[in-house]
N, C-alpha and C positions, 0 to 999 in steps of 0.2 A: 745602498742599492739604487740603481737607475733602471727604470723600466718604461716601455712604451705603452700608451693607452690605446685600446682598440677604438678605431674611428671608422665611420662609414665613408669619409672622404677627407682630403687634405684641408687643413684650416688655413685661412689667410691670416696675415698679421693682425688685421683689424678685428677679425672674429676672435682670435686668441686674446687680444687686448680687452675686448668687450666681456669675455667670459672669465678670464684668468688673470687679469692685471693685478688684482689684490691677493692672489694666491701664490706665495713664494715656492710652492712645491713643483711648479710646472715651468718648463721652457718649451720652445717650439723649434724643431729641426726638420726642414723640408716639408713643412705642413703637418708634421706628426707631433702630437702632444707627448712630451716626455715627463714622467714623474721622477723627480730627483731623489726623493725620500732619503735625505742624508741621515747617517747614524749619529748617535750622541758624540762619539769620538771624533767623527768628521767635523762636527760643530765646535768641539773643543779646539781643534787645530786651527780652524778658520778664525775663531774668536781670539786666540793667542796672537795670530798674525795681525789681525785688525788692531788689537791693543798696541802692539809694538809699532806699527806704522803710524797710528794716530799720535803716539807719544813723540815720534820723530818729527811729524808734521808740526806739532805744537812747539817742540824744542827749537826748530829752525824757523818758525813763524812763516810757513809756506802758505800760499793761497790755494791750497788743495784741501779736499775733504773726501770722506768715505761714506757714501749714502747707504742707508740701511735697506733701501728698496730701490732697485734700479734694473731696467731692462736695456739690453743692448740689441738694437735692431740692425741686422746685417742687410746690405743691399740686395742680397739674394731673396726673392720672394719666399715668404713662409718660414723665415728664420729669425728667432728672437732668443737670445741667451740671457741667463741670469748668473753672472759670475759670482763665485763665493766671496771674493773681495774685489772691489774696484776703487781706484783712486782717481778722482776727477780734478781737473784744473778749473777752478772757479772762474778764472779770467776768460776762459774759452766758451762759457755756456751761452753767451749772447749769440753765438754762431749756430747754436743747436736749434733746429726748426721746431722740435716737439717739446722741449724742456719746460717751457712756461705752462703748458697744459697737462703734461704727464711726465713722470720720471723716466724718460726714455732718451738714450744716447744713440746718435746715428753717425758721429764723426770720430774717427780714431784720434784726431788731434786734441780732442777733449780729455783723453785718457792718458794718465801718466803711467799706470800700472794695472794689470789684471792678474788675479791669483785664482787658480783652480786647485782645490784639494781633491785628489784623485779618489775615486770609489771603484767598485767592481767593474763599472763600465768605463775603464780607463782609455779605451780607444777614442772616445769622444774628445778627451783632453789632448792626448798626444798626436792624434791625426787630424780630426775634423776642426777642433777649435784652434789648434796651432795654425792651420792653414787659413781659416776664416779671419782670425785676429790679425794675422800678417797682412791679408788683403785689405783690411780696414786701415792699415797704417799704425797699429798700436805698437808703440816703441818697445815695450817690455812686457813679458808674460812669464809668470812663475807657475810651475806645476809642482805641487807638494804631494809627493807619493810616499806618505808616511808609513804605509804598510807594504811597500814594494809590489804593488799590483801590476805595474806596467810590463810590457813585453821586454824580452831580453835585448832586443835591438834598440830599445830606448833607455833602459837603465842598467844594462850589462848582465853578465853571467858570472857568479850566481846573483839572482835577484835579491835586492836589499832596499831598505828605505832610501829614497833618492830625492833630492831637491834640485830641480832643473830651472835654469834661467834662459829664456829665449829672448834674443835681442834682434831688432830689425836690421836687415842688410841695408847698407847705405845707398845702394843703387837699385834694389829690386824689392817688391812687396813680398818678400819671404824672410823667414827667420834664419839666422846663421846657425851653425852647429851649436847646440845648447851647451852651457856650462853646467856640469854636474857636481853636486856637493853631497858628501856623506859624512857621518860621524862628526868629528870635531872640526871639519872644514868650515871656515867662516865665509858666508856668502858675500859676493861682490856684485852689488846692484848699481846700475847707472842712475836709476831714479832716486835711490837712497844710498849714496856712496859712503855716508858716515854711519850707516846702520851696522852695528857690530853684533852679529847674530850667527851662531853656529847651527848647522843643519840639525844636529842632535837635540838642540834645545826645542826646535819646532816639532820634531818627531816625538819627543818626550811628552809634549803637552797633550798628546792623544793616547797615551798608554793606559791611563787610569780613568 
């Protein structure tokens, strides 16, 4: 479940960082504090993906890593996201203005992949984050809708568990029409082209 926290006024990024930098339950959207409150099954799915990606990074000896705690500061004032999984390019971190002092990413070029595991507040992933991540130039974005929360315009009718891959348009800061995977479909990732993983394997990791 994701819910907004009552506030007397909008928070700035600096205020949010000072109060909630060490609390993974919260992110900031338009100055509004949002409580992520992930379920146990949500965390199982995220952990499964994280394990598979780290195994592939190790196997290929890539200069990438998956931080356990990371904020993504959007150029829009009052916006700071906490992706469920983020893959960073270690060679790009010298260009990050905040990284040496705090685990905060500001440049899309530092990010190889972002993964969001969808919860009941699916609109944030499919609409808001897809738009904001594209604006930052993040090349690849996965939405893992393991319970089929999303609207029919995003995952089809009838609704069912769906794995969506969004890839950046070559000429504009928007994502192309996403590639959708269900059941035994094997995902096709630009960031991880040799990762052999079926959508149902990911969905199954959150069933028990």
